[in-house]
Structure formats: C-alpha cells, structure tokens
C-alpha positions in Angstrom: -2.8 43.7 3.0 -2.3 45.0 6.5 -0.2 43.4 9.2 -1.1 44.0 12.8 1.2 43.6 15.8 -0.4 43.5 19.1 0.8 42.7 22.6 -1.7 42.4 25.5 0.2 43.2 28.7 -1.4 42.0 31.9 -1.8 44.3 34.9 1.0 42.6 36.8 3.4 43.5 34.0 2.4 47.1 34.1 2.9 47.2 37.9 6.4 45.8 37.6 7.5 47.7 34.5 9.9 49.8 36.5 12.2 46.7 36.9 14.9 47.0 34.2 15.4 44.3 31.6 12.7 42.1 33.0 12.0 39.1 30.7 8.6 37.7 30.0 8.0 34.2 31.3 6.6 32.0 28.5 6.4 28.8 30.7 2.6 28.7 30.2 3.0 28.6 26.4 3.6 25.8 24.0 4.7 26.4 20.4 1.8 25.0 18.4 3.4 23.6 15.3 6.9 23.1 13.9 7.4 23.5 10.1 6.8 20.3 8.1 6.4 19.6 4.4 3.3 17.9 3.3 4.1 15.1 0.9 2.0 14.3 -2.1 2.3 10.6 -1.8 -0.6 8.9 0.1 -0.5 6.1 2.5 -2.0 2.8 1.4 -5.8 3.2 1.3 -7.6 1.6 4.2 -4.4 0.8 6.1 -4.8 1.7 9.8 -1.8 1.6 12.2 -2.5 0.6 15.8 -0.6 0.7 19.0 -1.3 -0.3 22.6 0.6 0.5 25.8 0.8 2.8 28.8 1.3 6.4 29.9 3.8 6.5 32.8 3.6 2.7 33.0 0.1 3.0 34.6 -2.6 4.4 32.3 -3.5 1.9 29.5 -4.1 3.5 26.1 -5.0 2.3 22.6 -4.1 4.5 19.6 -4.8 4.0 15.9 -4.4 6.3 12.9 -3.9 6.5 9.2 -1.2 8.6 7.4 -1.9 10.8 4.4 1.5 12.2 3.2 2.8 13.7 6.4 -0.6 14.2 8.0 -1.8 11.8 10.8 -5.5 11.3 11.5 -6.7 8.9 14.2 -8.0 8.3 17.7 -6.8 7.6 21.2 -8.8 5.6 23.8 -8.0 5.6 27.5 -8.8 2.0 28.4 -9.2 2.7 32.2 -12.2 5.0 31.6 -15.8 3.8 32.2 -17.1 4.4 28.6 -13.8 4.1 26.8 -14.8 6.9 24.3 -12.2 7.6 21.5 -10.7 11.1 21.3 -9.7 12.6 18.0 -6.0 12.7 17.1 -4.5 15.0 14.4 -0.8 15.4 13.8 2.1 15.7 11.4 5.4 13.9 10.6 8.6 16.0 10.5 11.4 15.7 8.1 13.3 13.7 10.7 10.4 11.2 10.9 9.4 12.5 14.3 5.7 12.4 15.2 3.7 15.3 16.8 0.1 14.3 17.4 -2.5 16.5 19.0 -5.5 15.3 21.1 -8.5 17.4 20.2 -11.8 18.0 21.9 -14.8 18.9 19.6 -14.4 22.6 20.6 -10.9 22.7 19.2 -9.2 22.6 22.6 -6.1 20.5 22.7 -5.9 18.3 25.8 -2.7 16.4 25.0 0.4 16.5 22.8 2.1 13.2 21.8 5.6 13.3 20.5 7.9 10.5 19.6 9.5 8.4 16.8 8.0 5.0 16.2 10.5 2.3 15.1 10.5 -1.5 14.6 7.1 -2.0 16.2 7.7 0.2 19.2 6.5 3.8 19.8 8.5 5.5 22.6 7.8 9.1 23.4 5.9 11.4 25.7 2.4 12.8 26.4 2.2 16.5 27.5 -0.8 18.3 28.9 -1.0 22.0 27.8 -3.3 22.8 30.8 -1.5 21.2 33.7 2.0 21.2 32.1 2.4 17.6 33.2 4.5 15.3 31.0 4.2 11.5 31.0 6.4 8.8 29.4 4.6 7.0 26.5 5.5 3.4 25.7 3.5 1.6 23.0 3.8 -1.7 21.0 2.4 -2.2 17.6 -0.8 -4.3 17.2 -2.4 -6.0 14.3 -6.0 -4.8 13.9 -8.7 -5.0 11.3 -9.8 -1.4 11.6 -10.9 0.4 8.4 -9.6 4.0 7.9 -12.2 6.7 7.8 -12.5 9.0 4.8 -10.5 12.2 5.4 -10.7 13.9 2.1 -13.2 16.7 1.8 -14.8 18.4 -1.2 -15.0 22.0 -2.1 -18.6 22.5 -1.0 -18.0 21.2 2.5 -14.9 23.1 3.6 -16.4 26.5 4.3 -16.8 27.5 7.9 -14.9 28.2 11.1 -11.8 26.4 12.4 -10.2 26.7 15.8 -7.4 25.4 18.0 -6.2 26.3 21.5 -3.6 24.8 23.8 -5.9 25.4 26.8 -7.2 28.8 27.8 -3.7 30.0 28.7 -1.9 28.7 25.6 -1.6 29.5 22.0 -4.9 29.9 20.2 -5.9 30.3 16.5 -8.9 30.9 14.3 -9.4 30.4 10.6 -12.6 31.4 8.8 -13.4 30.9 5.1 -16.6 31.9 3.3 -17.8 31.1 -0.2 -18.3 33.8 -2.8 -19.8 33.5 -6.3 -17.6 32.5 -9.3 -15.1 30.1 -7.6 -14.1 32.8 -5.2 -13.7 32.8 -1.4 -12.8 35.1 1.4 -10.6 33.9 4.3 -9.0 35.3 7.4 -6.5 34.0 10.0 -5.8 35.1 13.6 -3.5 33.5 16.2 -2.1 34.6 19.5 0.7 33.3 21.7 0.2 32.0 25.2 0.0 34.0 28.4 1.2 36.2 30.0 1.8 38.2 26.8 -0.6 37.7 24.0 1.3 38.5 20.8 -0.7 38.5 17.5 -0.3 37.0 14.1 -3.1 38.0 11.7 -4.0 37.8 8.1 -6.8 40.3 7.4 -9.8 39.0 5.3 -8.9 38.7 1.7 -10.5 37.3 -1.4 -8.9 34.4 -3.2 -9.5 32.1 -6.1 -10.6 28.6 -4.8 -11.2 25.8 -7.2 -9.7 22.9 -5.1 -9.5 22.0 -1.4 -6.2 23.8 -0.9 -4.6 27.2 -1.8 -1.3 29.0 -1.4 -1.2 32.6 -0.2 1.7 35.1 -0.2 1.7 38.3 1.8 2.0 41.3 -0.4 5.2 43.5 -0.1 7.2 40.5 1.2 9.7 38.3 -0.6 9.2 35.0 1.2 6.2 35.1 3.6 4.0 32.4 2.0 1.9 29.7 3.4 -0.3 26.8 2.2 -3.8 25.9 3.6 -5.0 22.4 3.0 -8.5 21.4 4.0 -9.5 17.9 5.1 -12.8 16.4 6.4 -13.2 18.3 9.7 -9.9 20.1 9.9 -7.3 22.3 8.1 -3.5 22.3 8.1 -1.7 25.7 7.7 2.0 25.6 7.0 4.7 28.0 5.8 6.3 27.2 2.4 9.4 29.5 2.6 10.4 29.8 6.2 8.5 31.3 9.2 7.6 34.8 7.9 10.2 36.3 10.2 9.3 39.9 11.3 5.8 39.8 9.9 4.0 39.0 13.2 4.3 39.6 16.9 7.1 37.9 18.9 6.7 34.1 18.6 3.3 34.4 17.0 2.5 32.1 14.1 -0.4 31.2 11.9 1.0 27.7 11.3 -0.9 24.8 12.9 -3.8 22.4 12.7 -7.2 23.9 13.0 -10.3 21.8 13.9 -13.6 22.7 12.1 -16.1 23.9 14.7 -18.9 25.4 12.6 
C-alpha cells in the first residue's frame, strides 16, 4: 500500500513565499465530517421524524428524516420556493447526541450544513452554506406526520459504482469508487482533498478486498491503528475511522472520512 502526500500551492502562495512564517488561510474550508460511531441498533421501521420552522426567522422550511443507528436520511423543503421540491439530507449523530446533516445535490455537491441538538420537540441550531460562508439561525418545532420512511438498505449487487461529495468547488472534496470482481472480490479506491487555497491529499490506492456484505473494514498496512469502515446504503456510503483519525498518514487536515453520494 502506498500513501501519497500532495499539496497544490497556488501561484499567489509562490509569489509570496519569501514572507517568513506565513500561515495558510483555511477560511474557505470546512471540515467534512467528525468521527462518530455507527450503532447497530435500528430506529423503529417506518417511523419518520418531522420538523417545521424557519431559517433566520424568515425562510420557512420543512424537514423530515429517519434514523438508522447514527445515520440520518431525509429531505428538506424550502416552502417559499415555487415548486417546493425536496432536497436530499444525509447526516450523522455524534456521541454527544449532536446532529450534523448535509444538504446534497444529485451531483454530490453539498449546499448546506445543518448542525444542532433536538430536544423536547424543539430543534435549535444553524444552517451554513459552504459556498457563500453564510450562517443562519435554525429554529424548528416537531410536527406529527403520516410520512412513510423510504428503504435505505442496499444489496450487494447494487452498491458498485462511483461516490462523490464536495463542499462547493472551493471546499473539501472526496471520491470513492468500487468495482466488482469475480469470486466475492472487489477493488476500491478513495481520494479526498482539503479546501482551497492548499489542496492537501488523503488517498487510498486501489486495492482488492473480500466483499460478501454491504460493508467492510480496511486497515492500512504497516500501521498500528489506521483503520476505517465503509458502509453502503441505497444511494450513498459512509466512511469512518474506527481507531482515531489516522494521524500522520495523509496530508495536513486531509481525511477520507465522510458521507459520499452515489453519482454513477
């Protein structure tokens, strides 16, 4: 297994490299995913949780989702839009019960990041745009609905393909590809870069694995604790470390951990 470390330095940084101890400004970046532990206990089948409220007290929104262990799958609808089309939501629940939910376009681009901690029928938090860097206050109240949860489990034959996420063109970006091989084998590879101005790289070169279920655990050779789990769902995959953050294995602040949307 090879590890590659790569930093793409823009022309501006090269011009100003004669300035001593100049620090890289990461204000255009957003860390894609904090470490969570996926629980094995499922939420009640068919139970959909719904919220209604406002962004910044002005923009009306409706959110609904189901919870599978620590994974959140749902939709957000902006009620002030003409067509009121739902947008996909995928997220995780942290060990402190905090929610981190990503608003995905079909391309894998993330248009919004919702964070908060719902309690006693109220969801207070924030909505953040990776593109504009704008942050809005989120206030929701719980609603009783008769929505039926969609199937999120996948099967082994449908998980192969390409997965992607990006926090806008300037932010963190990641790609996961997995191909089927004969005899319960598969080949997969992972690549992720940090946001501008410096594009630091985290990469797992293509490698062959045994794959008999919709998830697998992979450990980097010649390391003691750099291990991660990949769990596939219907239309997306969750990658998370199992023993820390693989410190020193990738470029500065680069990570393979995150939620990847299936795009092909």
